[in-house]
N, C-alpha and C positions, 0 to 999 in steps of 0.2 A: 333542035326544036321538033323532026322529025321523031325521034324518038319517044320523045315527052307527047306529042299528042296521038302516037300510035300506043301507048300505054305499055313500052319495051323498057321501062327500066325497073330496076330490082329494087324490091322492097327492102325498108331498111330493117336490120334484125340488129339485136346486140353483137353478132360477129360480123356487121360492115365494116369493112377499111375505113370507109369515108360515110360522115353526115352532110348532107348538103341539104340547104333549102333554095327553094328556085320559085318565083312566080315570073308571070308574064303579064304585062299592062299593055293593054288594045289603047289607041286613040289618044298616045301622051300629046300634050302641047309644048309648043317653044317655050321656055323657062321654066319647065315644068323637074323637079330634084326626085329622084328614085333613089330607094333607101332599102336594104334588107337587115335584119339583124337576126343573130340564131343565137338564143340561151339556153342555156346547158339545166340540169335539175337546181334548185335553189338560186337561180335567175343571174347566174353568173353569165357575162357574154362569150358566146365563144366564138362568134367571128360576125362581122359588120363591113358593110358595102354603102356609100354614101356617093353617088355620082354627082357631076359637074349640072349647073344647070342645060338643058337641051339646047340645042339650037335649031331644031327645026320639027315640025310633027312629026310623029313616030306611028306608023301604023300598029306596029308589034314593036317590043322590046322584053328580051328575056334576062331578067338579073339571078344571079346565085353567090353565097357563101358558101362556105363548108368546113371543116374541120377532118383532119386524120386522126383515126381512134387511137388513144392514149393505149402506152405497151401495160397499160392495167385494165385497159377493154373500157366499153362506155359504164359510165357511171349508170344504176338503175335510176330511174324517175323520169320527170315530164321535160320534154327538150318545145322549145316555142320557137316559132318563125314568126316575125311581123315584117312583114312589106306594108310600104308608106310610099304613096306620091305627094310631095308638096306642090301646091300650087299658091304663087303669090303669099307665102310662107305659112301657109298654112294645112294641114294635111287635107286633100280632096279626095282620095282612095287610102284605106287602112284594113288590113287584112291580117288576121291571126292564125296561126297554123299549130297545132301540137302532136306531137307523138310522144307515146309512152314507153319505154325501153325497160 
């Protein structure tokens, strides 16, 4: 979390060994379900995480998913991550992030 807040994370390039999507939620409520999904060019899901309903209030929460670079390298195109917080079965928070390689 400290490296994230201080901006010490290396930018992603076509040579990066990992592609990681991350998001930080603030003031999450009991029962919220946090989900993050990473898609590659063409929309194929590369990684996805969906947690269990939170048992208590969370001042902050960091979630991430990632994938190792394939032996052939990262395919060129757009990579999209979507972060969702589900509250009572509907998305209360929804953010999309994209990166072109």
